[in-house]
Backbone as a ProteinNet text record, in pm:
[ID]
protein_1_A
[PRIMARY]
MFLSALEADRDAFTARHPKVTADTDGARILPSVPMKPESEDPVHRLHEQVTRLARS
[TERTIARY]
2802.5	2720.5	2766.4	2767.8	2823.8	2704.9	2715.8	2600	2702.2	2664.6	2743.3	2662.1	2702.5	2629.7	2730.7	2645.7	2691.1	2678.6	2758.3	2746	2759.3	2690.7	2666.4	2672.9	2726.9	2713.6	2579.5	2564.5	2447.7	2419.9	2541.5	2533.4	2538.1	2603.4	2590.3	2465.6	2396.5	2253.8	2169.8	2146	2062.8	2073.4	2200.1	2227.9	2155.5	2156.4	2096	1948.7	1892.9	1770.1	1704.5	1709.1	1650.1	1520.1	1431.7	1294.1	1330.9	1429.2	1451.9	1487.7	1420.7	1464.5	1563.6	1692.8	1779.4	1765.9	1766.3	1771.6	1869.6	1965.6	2092.6	2198	2331.5	2465.4	2475.8	2417.6	2457.7	2359.2	2367.7	2299.3	2368.6	2294.9	2369.5	2255.6	2309.7	2217.5	2243.4	2152.4	2162.2	2101.5	2187.4	2160.6	2067.9	1965.7	1876	1943.2	1973.2	2030.3	1942.8	1926.2	1877.4	1943.7	1845.6	1912.5	1898.2	2032.9	2023.6	1921.9	1873.5	1772.3	1833.6	1974.7	2047.1	2062.7	2047.6	2065.4	1935.8	1831.3	1686	1676.7	1741.3	1750.3	1800.1	1931.1	1992.6	1907.9	1811.2	1740.9	1688.3	1637.2	1572	1687.3	1806.1	1914.4	1944.9	1980.9	2050.2	1968.9	1816.7	1717.1	1733.7	1746.7	1757.4	1880.7	2018.7	2112.4	2111.9	2053	2055.5	1955.1	1844.8	1732.4	1825.5	1908.2	1967.8	2063	2133.9	2249.6	2164.2	2056.5	1981.5	1945.1	1902.5	1859.6	1973.7	2102.3	2204.9	2275.7
10340.2	10355.6	10474.8	10469.4	10575.6	10634.6	10774.8	10847	10909	10876.1	10935.9	11048.6	11148.4	11270.3	11315	11337.2	11360.4	11525.4	11601.8	11739.4	11791.8	11877.8	11925.5	12066.9	12135.2	12275.9	12300.8	12405.8	12454.4	12397.2	12444.9	12394	12238.6	12174.7	12004.9	11968.8	12023	11972.4	12005	12137.3	12167.7	12103.4	12083.7	11999.7	11851.4	11802.4	11665.5	11684.7	11801.7	11808	11913.6	11944.1	12052.6	12122.5	12032	12109.8	12183	12151.9	12226.4	12353.2	12453.7	12587.7	12608.7	12623.2	12632.6	12794.1	12759.2	12883.3	12882.2	12821.6	12810.5	12787.9	12783.9	12761.3	12597.8	12522.6	12399.8	12290.8	12164.4	12072.6	11960.4	11921.1	11820	11687.4	11577	11449.3	11359.3	11315.4	11192.8	11051.5	10972	10876.6	10756.9	10706.8	10600.6	10457.5	10376.1	10253.3	10145.2	10021.8	9923.3	9900.6	9856.8	9839.1	9692.9	9646.1	9501.6	9512.2	9405.9	9378.1	9420.3	9386.9	9433.8	9557.8	9623.9	9801.5	9857.4	9783.4	9839.7	9900.6	9845.3	9916.1	10049	10085	10224.7	10308.3	10287.4	10370.3	10509.1	10479.5	10619.4	10720.3	10653.3	10722.4	10809.2	10733.3	10797.7	10889.2	10860.2	10967.2	11090.1	11077.2	11214.2	11282.9	11214.5	11275.4	11340.1	11275.4	11351.8	11477.1	11460.8	11562.4	11687.1	11649.2	11793.5	11828.9	11756.6	11823.7	11878	11849	11929	12051.7	12069.3	12183.6	12295.1	12265.7	12325.2	12407.1
-7271.2	-7375.5	-7457.4	-7595.4	-7663.3	-7769.6	-7767	-7860	-7970	-8105.7	-8197.6	-8262.2	-8282.1	-8350.8	-8482.8	-8579.6	-8724.1	-8725.3	-8774.2	-8820.9	-8953.5	-8967.4	-9111.2	-9116.1	-9216.6	-9207.9	-9310.5	-9318.8	-9377.3	-9519.8	-9591.3	-9755.6	-9767.5	-9676.9	-9687.1	-9652.2	-9536.1	-9519.1	-9605.8	-9652.2	-9766.3	-9887.2	-9924.4	-10041.6	-10045.7	-9936.9	-9920.5	-9885.5	-9830.2	-9817.9	-9854.8	-10003.7	-10050.3	-10006.9	-9951.9	-9919.2	-9783.3	-9698.2	-9582.9	-9603.2	-9534.2	-9532.6	-9404.6	-9436.2	-9340.5	-9248.9	-9125.6	-9019	-8942.7	-8966.1	-8874.4	-8952.6	-8907.7	-8995.8	-8989.2	-8935.3	-8936	-8881.5	-8854.4	-8788	-8748.5	-8622.4	-8577.3	-8582.9	-8629.9	-8649.9	-8573.9	-8498.3	-8408.6	-8482.1	-8521	-8602	-8511.4	-8559.6	-8520	-8530.5	-8447.1	-8478.2	-8382.6	-8427.8	-8320.9	-8214.9	-8103	-7961.1	-7957	-7870.4	-7814	-7715.7	-7660	-7558	-7427.1	-7402.5	-7288	-7271.6	-7370.5	-7359.7	-7340.7	-7315.1	-7279.5	-7158.7	-7055.9	-6912.3	-6901.4	-6965.5	-6953.2	-7030.1	-7107.9	-7219.1	-7124	-7041.4	-6959.2	-6907.2	-6861.8	-6825.8	-6945	-7055.7	-7189.9	-7247.7	-7224.8	-7284.5	-7219.2	-7066.6	-6997.4	-7034.2	-7053.7	-7085.4	-7228.4	-7320.3	-7449.2	-7450.7	-7367.2	-7343.9	-7283.5	-7204.8	-7114.1	-7186	-7286.1	-7390	-7493.2	-7543.3	-7618.9	-7595.9	-7462.4	-7396.2	-7374.8	-7376.9	-7343.9	-7456.5
[MASK]
++++++++++++++++++++++++++++++++++++++++++++++++++++++++

């Protein structure tokens, strides 16, 4: 399984989202994508990995 993440610096992100007040130098965006039915089983493992990465 692969997880893609987009990164945007403060200026690029706030230019696209002017109502957001920047409180850091950049943002990491995890895009939402539809899943195939056969991908459903490993979702819990993937969710745990993403949660662990977000906390680090």
